[in-house]
Phi, psi and omega in degrees: 000129176256175183295340182264001182292143179293348180275353180286132177258136177266140185235123181261110183299335182291346181268359183291338186097233183293141178251352182230149177286134176271140179253136185278066177255139173267118181239133179276127180221171169245136177252143176206156177273112185293338177271349180064025183283335180269154174278052186226119185280282177198163174220145175273127185210199185213160176268154174262322175203160186220155168212172181304328183241015180192168178200159170248118187234140177281150178211155178276344182235155176285144175240153181264140174305136181098339178295146175271142178225139178261126180248122184235141173292155181298330179273004184060017179284329183231133178227134179220145175256137177224172177245144177285125176265321177208161177221116180246138177284127179247197181285160175056031177075008179273160176238148176244124183257130168272117183248145177239128179249099183270335185300312182199156176293145181267133177266089184296342177293343176275358178260167180270131174275151183305124177090352180229130179289000000 
């Protein structure tokens, strides 16, 4: 089979989903709506897993895919804006948000890990 064969399949790497491995670290963060459109101030919460360009973060409220979310470290040292990729309903009325940070990689070492300041 050559490259011009009708049997050749084209594969778009951008459709694969995640491009980085997620690590199962719990990081304490604050979530907020950067546009302030919701009657929602901010909430202190935690991550389920992290990567340089994404995270899965718990929330008390549902978010819509495409919404922007501001993620801030507890010490206010680091602030990043991301987009919601998905929102899944979890146990105990929590939601888990898949976040994508396209602007720059996140240095999670600047955030507080659960149980450690």
